[in-house]
N, C-alpha and C positions, 0 to 999 in steps of 0.2 A: 333097325328091326321094329316093326309095327304090333304094337301091345294092344289087346283088347282094354274098353273103359271098365275097368270092374273096381270101381270107388264109388262109397255112397254120398260122396261129394256132389256127382255128376246127379241132374236131373233131366228127364226127357219132356221140354216143353211142346214141342208140337211134332207129331207123326202124319204126313199125309204123301198123295199120289206126287205133290213136287216138294216136298220139303220135309227134311227130319232136322229137328234144332233142341241142341242141348244146353244148357247152362252147367256153371262150374262154382260152387262157392268155396269160401274161405281161400281164395289163390294164395300162394307159396311160388318162390323163387325155381321149386321142382318142377310146377306146371307148366316152366317153360319149353318150347320145341313146336314140332311139327303135327299137325292132327289132320287126322286122313279119313273121310267119306267115301266107304266101299260101296257099289250096287252090284248086286251077283246078276247081272244080267248076263247076253248072251253075242259079243263077249263081255266079260266084266266091265266097269268102271269104276274111274273112282274121282275121288277130289280133293284137296287138300291146301291147309291156313296153317301159316308161321305163327307163332303165337309168342310176343315176346312180354314178358313180366318188367313193370315199373313199377321201382321201390323209392318212393321219395328220400331226400337227404334230411339230413336232422338238421335244428336250427344253426345257421353258420355263426362261426364265433370269429368276432376280429380282436386284433391283439395289436399294439404299438411297440416300439421299443421304448419310449420314454413319454412318460405322461405329459413335461412341459418343454418343448423345444423353442432354444433360441431363436430369433429371425435370422436368417442366412444360413443355417444350418439343414444338413437335412436328415430327413428321416424314413424308417424303415416301417411301415405295417403288413401285417399278416391277416389273409381270411380261410378260414380252414371249414370243407366241407364234407361232414362224414356220413357212412351209408348209406349211398345209394346207388341206383342201376336205373340207366346207364350212368358215367360218370359225367356230372353238369361242368357247365363253364362258368367261369368268374369273370364280372365285371368291374372295374373300379370307375368312382364319380367324383368330384371333388367338387362341392357343390353342383353347379350346372357344368361344368366340363367333366369329357371323361379321360383319364390316364390309363396309359398300358403298363400292365403288370408280366408278372410272368407264374406260371404255374406248375406245379407238376402232381401227374396222376398216379399213385397206388392203388395196387387192388391186395385183398383183405381174403382170408382165408375162405371167408365164407361167398366171395367172387362179387363182392359188396366194393364200392372204389371210395375213396377219401381222397377230395384235390384241395391240394394247398395253395394258396397264390399270394404273391410278395411284391410290394410297391414301393417304390423310394422315390422320393421327389425333396425339393428345397421347397423351405416354409420362408414365408413372407410377412411383414407385421399385418397383412390383409387379410391372410388367411386366420388367426386369431378368432376361434368361435364359429368356424367355417363346418360344415359333416362332410367327412369322406363315407361315403358308401361302400359296401361291398354287396355286388349284386350276383344271385346265384340261379343262372338261367339251367332249367330241368323240365322236361318234360310232362313231369307228374305235379310240377305246383308252379304257379304264378306269383310273380313279388315278392320272391323269397328274398331278405335283404337283412343287413346289420348293419351299424350304422357307429359312428365316432367322433366327438367333436373337437379336435383342432382347437390346443391352447399353445399360445405362442407367447414367449417371453420376449419382449422388447429389450434392444441394448441401449438405450436410452434410461435418464431416471425417473424418468415422468411415473412410472410404475412401483415406485416404492410404495409401501402401503395410505392408504388414504384412513384415518383411525378420528373417528368419533364417540365422545359422551353422550347417551342419552338417561336422561334423568325419568325413571319409571315413575318411583310416588318418593316423598309427597308430591305435591304442585305447591309452587309459591313457597313464600318463607318458611324455612324450616324450626321447629320449636324443638324445646329438650323433652324427652320422651315418645319423640315420632319414630318411626323406622326409614331406611332409606334405601335405596334399589337403586343402582346404577348399570347401564349397558353398554359393553364396548363395541361398536360396531368398526370393521377394520375388512378394507378390501386390498387388493392389488393383484399385479400378475406377476409371477406366478401369487396365488393366494396367500397369505400369510401362512406361516410355519407354527409363529409362537404367539400368543397374547397374554400381557402377563400384568395386575396389577400393580402397583406400589405406592407407599404415602412419603409424597418428599419430605425430606429433613427427620422422618422418623417411622417407628414402625405400624403395619396396617393392624388395627385393634385388633386383640389375641382372640375376641368371638367374633369377628366378620368371618360371612361365609361367603368364599369365592369356588362361583358352580360355573365352570366355562368360561366366557366372557363377560358372566353377570358379580357384581359385588354387592354383599345383603349387608346393611348392620344395623342390629335391633336397638331399640333404647337409648336413642342418643341422647348424650352430654356433652357442655362445651370443652371436654379434655379431647374429645375426638375432632374439632378443628384443625382444618390443615388444606394441604393440597394432594388430593387423589389423582394421579398417574396411570393411564391405561398404554403399555407400551406393546406396540405389532412389529414382528418380522418377517421379513422373506429375504431372497437368494442376491435382492438391490440392495438392503439396507433396512431400516429402521424407522418410525416415526411414532408419536406419540399425541395423546391430547392431556389435558389437564383439569380438573374440576374441584373448585375452591369450597370446601363446606364450612359454612359459619352455622352455629347452632345460635339460636335467640333463645336468652334466658328471662323469663318473666318475674321479676321481684316483687315480694308480698311488702309495697309502700304505699300510702293512703293519705288523703286531702280532706279538707271539711270542703264538701259537696253545698251540704244547704243548712239553714239553721230556721227555727221558728220558735215563737215563743208560743207555749200553751196554758191557756188560764182555767185553769176549775179552780176547787176549793183553794188550794196555793199556786201560787206562780211557781214555776221552775222550766227551763231551758232545754230543748230537745236538741241534740246535734247528731246530724246523718253524716255519717261517712263512705265515701266510695272509695274503691280502689282505683288508682291513679298510676300514670306510667312518669317518670322523671322528664321526659320531654316536656310534660305539661306543669310548668312550674305554677306556682300558687299564687293568685292576684291576693291585692290586700284588702279586697272587700270580701276576700272567700274569710278569713281570720275571725 
């Protein structure tokens, strides 16, 4: 059934002896169909055009059945593209290699399409860090894709956590009254799930502050001396690194550094004292 164009969204662009051109703004899915141009000649003539409205899909969503996959195991990934017309096609790439997935197309109540694609494959150690890309092909968009990087757990023990304690401050020997900050750096495959600070053979000072992987102790004194350990663990085991804290205490001891005789109206002996450390013994001629 042919209906006359009685819609304010249609605008007459050109009307001449050999052309009639109209434009439609704010296009929706309801505007799809056949448009007919009729010429009231004798006999009457007409021409028509079939209009298809394209609706681009939303951002594709890629998901995996597990975040970390053991090498040699099979994993499954899904990619979903929703709300488009016509239905898109979905392709998969792992690195630079194309893989074949299986897709299902569903029609929604508003005549749009949702496409879900599944991909199953066996992972190897070499797949660790390799991107898996879901590519959505649709006439309304180009280069529409989502990706997820593989995280592969090795079956060897080489991927237990590696732990290193880094002294943020102070630099050099630690003296009484200073503050101490240590950072624990831990990595592994999979990433360490727990990172803990302990003090070997004693408790961590009560006023020490542990924030994530950082340990902070202020106003140090020699009672805090000891071994501080950072322990990290993942599914393959645990590892640790130790830091030995030694607080240097400055003692108030003195030595005779110099002496001289001052001659004025009366003679007297003036002795000058300077701070000295026990590692510097007095010499006989300094007394």
